N, C-alpha and C positions, 0 to 999 in steps of 0.2 A: 782643785780643778783638774781633773783628767781631761787630756787634749789625745787626739789619735796620732798617732806615729808616721810621719812620712812614709809611704811605700818607696820602696828602691824602683829603679826605673827598668829592673830589668822586668820586677813584678808588672808593673804598669803596660808593660809593650807586649804582652803575651795575649795570646787571641783569650778573648774570653767565654765563646761558647766551642767545645771541643766537637771536633769533627769524627762522627760516629762512626759513618761509612769508610770504608776503605778504598783504594784507589780502583780497584777491580770493580766495585759499585759503581764511582762514579764514571769508569769509562763505560759499563753496560748501560747505564743513563743517557750518556749522551747521544747512546743509540736506542733508546728504548721509547725515550720521552717525544722525540719527533714521529717515531711511526707509531707508537700509539693514538697521539695526539691526530697523525694525517689520517689514521682511520677512523674516528670519531668523526673529524671533519667530512670526509669522504663519503661514511655513511649518512649524514647528515647532511649534506646537498643532496645524495641522491635520494633520500628520502623526502624532501621538499619536492625533488624534482617528479618524483613518482606520482605524488598527490592520491596518497590512497589506493592506485590503482596497482596491475599487475603487476611483480617483478620481472621486469626482460632482461635478456643481453644487454641490451644496448645500457639498460641504468647500470646495470652491473658494473661494465665497463666505465659508465661515464665516473661512477662512483671510486673504483679504484684508479683511474686516472687523476681525478680531482684529490684523491689521498696521496697520491705519490708528489704531484706538484706540491701541495701542502707541507707534505714534509720534508720536502726536500729546499723549499725556501726556508720554512721554520729554521733547520737546520743550519743554513747558510747566515741567517740574522741571528739565531742564536751563538754562533760561534766568531759572526763580525764584530758585533755591538760594543765587549767591553773592549776593543780596541780605539774606540770613538770617544770625540769626549761629551759632555754629558749631556749639550744640544743635541749631534748628530744621533747620538743613543735613542735618546727620549723620539727623534725624527723620523729614527727607523724604524722604532715600533710602531710609532703612528700609522706610516704607511703601509707597515704590513697588516696590521689589525685591521685598521680602515679597508684595505683592500678586500681582504679575507671577509669581514662583515658585509660589505658591498656585494662582492660575489654569491654569497649565502643569499643575500635578500634578494638578489636579483633574479636568483630561481623561482620565487613567490610568480613570477607572473608582472612583479609592477615597474614603472620606468623606469628609465634610466636616471632621471633626475633624481626622483625619490631615492632610488637605490642610491646615487652618489651621496644624495644628504645623509642617508642611514649611516653609509661610510664612516662618511667625514666627520657626524656626529659623535662616534665611536670612539676612530681614533683622536679627535681631540680629550675627550675625557680619560684617554691611554697615555697621551701625551704629557696632560698635566699630572697625572700619578707617574710615570716613568722621570721627569723632569724633578716633582717633587722628593723621590725616592735617593733619584744618582746626586741631587743639587746636598741633602743633607748625609748623603754619605761621601763626601769627598771634603777636602780640605780645598783651603784660596785655590791651590795651583793644580786641582783638578787630579789630585791624588788619593785613590779610595783610602778610608781608613780605616784602621787595623779593630 
């Protein structure tokens, strides 16, 4: 009966998936992802506030300011979160997404309590998903698995 030969330690500790993008692509993504997501979020907020009315200068200003604030906060959360433990990491994403969705929902004219409820509900879902992801990708000491 044949048995599999044991793999060397060097072989098992190598990264399993190759990094297909170079350092320049990663550097561009650190800027492009927050900017693109911010523009989408700002357009979405401005479109909700406009409510099928005409596009005005104030509406454009609102959209660009919203996009700027979202992009800056997203970039800060994205850069800060890897240094935190899994609980704080998931809690930071909970707070960010809960506030972002709650703000978007508040632009529809609903009450503050309903907007808060929707934001907390979405945030709890994000918290559970992020906690599960970070819990399953770390060892018992909190170090990322390779």
